[in-house]
MIKOL-993848 format. One record per residue (C-alpha): z, x, y; residue number from 1. Coordinates in nm, 3 decimals, always signed. Last residue first. Example, Ala and Ser with C-alpha at 12.3 -4.5 7.8 and 13.67 -1.06 7.14 Angstrom:
2
<r><w>+0.714</w><u>+1.367</u><v>-0.106</v><i>2</i></r>
<r><w>+0.780</w><u>+1.230</u><v>-0.450</v><i>1</i></r>
END
This chain:
98
<r><w>-10.423</w><u>-1.773</u><v>-3.824</v><i>98</i></r>
<r><w>-10.449</w><u>-1.997</u><v>-4.128</v><i>97</i></r>
<r><w>-10.731</w><u>-2.249</u><v>-4.124</v><i>96</i></r>
<r><w>-10.682</w><u>-2.610</u><v>-4.017</v><i>95</i></r>
<r><w>-10.532</w><u>-2.894</u><v>-4.219</v><i>94</i></r>
<r><w>-10.175</w><u>-2.850</u><v>-4.116</v><i>93</i></r>
<r><w>-9.917</w><u>-3.041</u><v>-4.310</v><i>92</i></r>
<r><w>-9.692</w><u>-3.279</u><v>-4.130</v><i>91</i></r>
<r><w>-9.354</w><u>-3.130</u><v>-4.046</v><i>90</i></r>
<r><w>-9.068</w><u>-3.157</u><v>-4.288</v><i>89</i></r>
<r><w>-8.705</w><u>-3.215</u><v>-4.191</v><i>88</i></r>
<r><w>-8.738</w><u>-3.535</u><v>-3.989</v><i>87</i></r>
<r><w>-8.996</w><u>-3.677</u><v>-4.231</v><i>86</i></r>
<r><w>-8.771</w><u>-3.585</u><v>-4.525</v><i>85</i></r>
<r><w>-8.478</w><u>-3.780</u><v>-4.383</v><i>84</i></r>
<r><w>-8.692</w><u>-4.090</u><v>-4.335</v><i>83</i></r>
<r><w>-8.848</w><u>-4.053</u><v>-4.682</v><i>82</i></r>
<r><w>-8.515</w><u>-4.042</u><v>-4.862</v><i>81</i></r>
<r><w>-8.500</w><u>-3.721</u><v>-5.065</v><i>80</i></r>
<r><w>-8.691</w><u>-3.543</u><v>-5.342</v><i>79</i></r>
<r><w>-8.938</w><u>-3.809</u><v>-5.457</v><i>78</i></r>
<r><w>-9.078</w><u>-3.891</u><v>-5.115</v><i>77</i></r>
<r><w>-9.274</w><u>-4.191</u><v>-4.988</v><i>76</i></r>
<r><w>-9.485</w><u>-4.263</u><v>-4.680</v><i>75</i></r>
<r><w>-9.829</w><u>-4.241</u><v>-4.846</v><i>74</i></r>
<r><w>-9.996</w><u>-3.983</u><v>-4.622</v><i>73</i></r>
<r><w>-9.696</w><u>-3.810</u><v>-4.464</v><i>72</i></r>
<r><w>-9.459</w><u>-3.798</u><v>-4.760</v><i>71</i></r>
<r><w>-9.683</w><u>-3.847</u><v>-5.065</v><i>70</i></r>
<r><w>-9.949</w><u>-3.596</u><v>-4.966</v><i>69</i></r>
<r><w>-9.753</w><u>-3.293</u><v>-5.088</v><i>68</i></r>
<r><w>-9.861</w><u>-2.972</u><v>-4.915</v><i>67</i></r>
<r><w>-9.588</w><u>-2.984</u><v>-4.650</v><i>66</i></r>
<r><w>-9.338</w><u>-3.050</u><v>-4.932</v><i>65</i></r>
<r><w>-9.382</w><u>-2.733</u><v>-5.136</v><i>64</i></r>
<r><w>-9.363</w><u>-2.424</u><v>-4.920</v><i>63</i></r>
<r><w>-9.236</w><u>-2.456</u><v>-4.563</v><i>62</i></r>
<r><w>-8.976</w><u>-2.730</u><v>-4.522</v><i>61</i></r>
<r><w>-8.899</w><u>-2.826</u><v>-4.880</v><i>60</i></r>
<r><w>-8.887</w><u>-2.476</u><v>-5.032</v><i>59</i></r>
<r><w>-8.753</w><u>-2.290</u><v>-4.728</v><i>58</i></r>
<r><w>-8.481</w><u>-2.482</u><v>-4.548</v><i>57</i></r>
<r><w>-8.421</w><u>-2.770</u><v>-4.789</v><i>56</i></r>
<r><w>-8.410</w><u>-2.562</u><v>-5.111</v><i>55</i></r>
<r><w>-8.323</w><u>-2.219</u><v>-4.977</v><i>54</i></r>
<r><w>-8.046</w><u>-2.318</u><v>-4.741</v><i>53</i></r>
<r><w>-7.840</w><u>-2.508</u><v>-4.996</v><i>52</i></r>
<r><w>-7.913</w><u>-2.275</u><v>-5.287</v><i>51</i></r>
<r><w>-7.891</w><u>-1.949</u><v>-5.090</v><i>50</i></r>
<r><w>-7.567</w><u>-2.048</u><v>-4.920</v><i>49</i></r>
<r><w>-7.423</w><u>-2.183</u><v>-5.245</v><i>48</i></r>
<r><w>-7.512</w><u>-1.865</u><v>-5.432</v><i>47</i></r>
<r><w>-7.367</w><u>-1.644</u><v>-5.157</v><i>46</i></r>
<r><w>-7.041</w><u>-1.846</u><v>-5.174</v><i>45</i></r>
<r><w>-7.021</w><u>-1.845</u><v>-5.555</v><i>44</i></r>
<r><w>-7.064</w><u>-1.467</u><v>-5.589</v><i>43</i></r>
<r><w>-6.688</w><u>-1.402</u><v>-5.563</v><i>42</i></r>
<r><w>-6.641</w><u>-1.612</u><v>-5.885</v><i>41</i></r>
<r><w>-6.803</w><u>-1.373</u><v>-6.135</v><i>40</i></r>
<r><w>-6.888</w><u>-1.530</u><v>-6.472</v><i>39</i></r>
<r><w>-6.698</w><u>-1.859</u><v>-6.481</v><i>38</i></r>
<r><w>-6.755</w><u>-1.942</u><v>-6.115</v><i>37</i></r>
<r><w>-7.119</w><u>-1.830</u><v>-6.146</v><i>36</i></r>
<r><w>-7.177</w><u>-2.069</u><v>-6.434</v><i>35</i></r>
<r><w>-6.997</w><u>-2.351</u><v>-6.254</v><i>34</i></r>
<r><w>-7.213</w><u>-2.305</u><v>-5.944</v><i>33</i></r>
<r><w>-7.534</w><u>-2.287</u><v>-6.145</v><i>32</i></r>
<r><w>-7.443</w><u>-2.599</u><v>-6.342</v><i>31</i></r>
<r><w>-7.352</w><u>-2.785</u><v>-6.022</v><i>30</i></r>
<r><w>-7.677</w><u>-2.691</u><v>-5.848</v><i>29</i></r>
<r><w>-7.894</w><u>-2.774</u><v>-6.150</v><i>28</i></r>
<r><w>-7.705</w><u>-3.101</u><v>-6.199</v><i>27</i></r>
<r><w>-7.770</w><u>-3.196</u><v>-5.836</v><i>26</i></r>
<r><w>-8.145</w><u>-3.149</u><v>-5.880</v><i>25</i></r>
<r><w>-8.147</w><u>-3.339</u><v>-6.210</v><i>24</i></r>
<r><w>-7.962</w><u>-3.626</u><v>-6.046</v><i>23</i></r>
<r><w>-8.204</w><u>-3.631</u><v>-5.752</v><i>22</i></r>
<r><w>-8.521</w><u>-3.630</u><v>-5.962</v><i>21</i></r>
<r><w>-8.389</w><u>-3.890</u><v>-6.207</v><i>20</i></r>
<r><w>-8.273</w><u>-4.120</u><v>-5.926</v><i>19</i></r>
<r><w>-8.611</w><u>-4.096</u><v>-5.753</v><i>18</i></r>
<r><w>-8.804</w><u>-4.164</u><v>-6.073</v><i>17</i></r>
<r><w>-8.578</w><u>-4.460</u><v>-6.156</v><i>16</i></r>
<r><w>-8.629</w><u>-4.609</u><v>-5.809</v><i>15</i></r>
<r><w>-9.005</w><u>-4.617</u><v>-5.852</v><i>14</i></r>
<r><w>-9.225</w><u>-4.369</u><v>-5.668</v><i>13</i></r>
<r><w>-9.481</w><u>-4.485</u><v>-5.420</v><i>12</i></r>
<r><w>-9.812</w><u>-4.669</u><v>-5.400</v><i>11</i></r>
<r><w>-10.001</w><u>-4.341</u><v>-5.411</v><i>10</i></r>
<r><w>-9.845</w><u>-4.250</u><v>-5.745</v><i>9</i></r>
<r><w>-10.155</w><u>-4.344</u><v>-5.949</v><i>8</i></r>
<r><w>-10.368</w><u>-4.116</u><v>-5.730</v><i>7</i></r>
<r><w>-10.735</w><u>-4.211</u><v>-5.690</v><i>6</i></r>
<r><w>-10.691</w><u>-4.191</u><v>-5.315</v><i>5</i></r>
<r><w>-10.880</w><u>-4.493</u><v>-5.188</v><i>4</i></r>
<r><w>-10.832</w><u>-4.699</u><v>-5.505</v><i>3</i></r>
<r><w>-10.454</w><u>-4.710</u><v>-5.461</v><i>2</i></r>
<r><w>-10.311</w><u>-4.769</u><v>-5.802</v><i>1</i></r>
END
């Protein structure tokens, strides 16, 4: 544990945690796609667009990841490779909202 932060995950995530997070993410996407295919197949394309733009484009880039200290403070990411995440996600702002 990193004594400076008091966070037990400050030294990074283990490989098993990263694999588990990514596999569960992919399973959610595949299960949703298969469910929509079986129920009403014309809605698969809008679902895929929302899923693949919504997660990296909105959730990771603007909502969740900029507030997570693991990427820019500790240099590790649970959701994707840290190098890819750093290119996609800007460092969080510490100033007040305007």
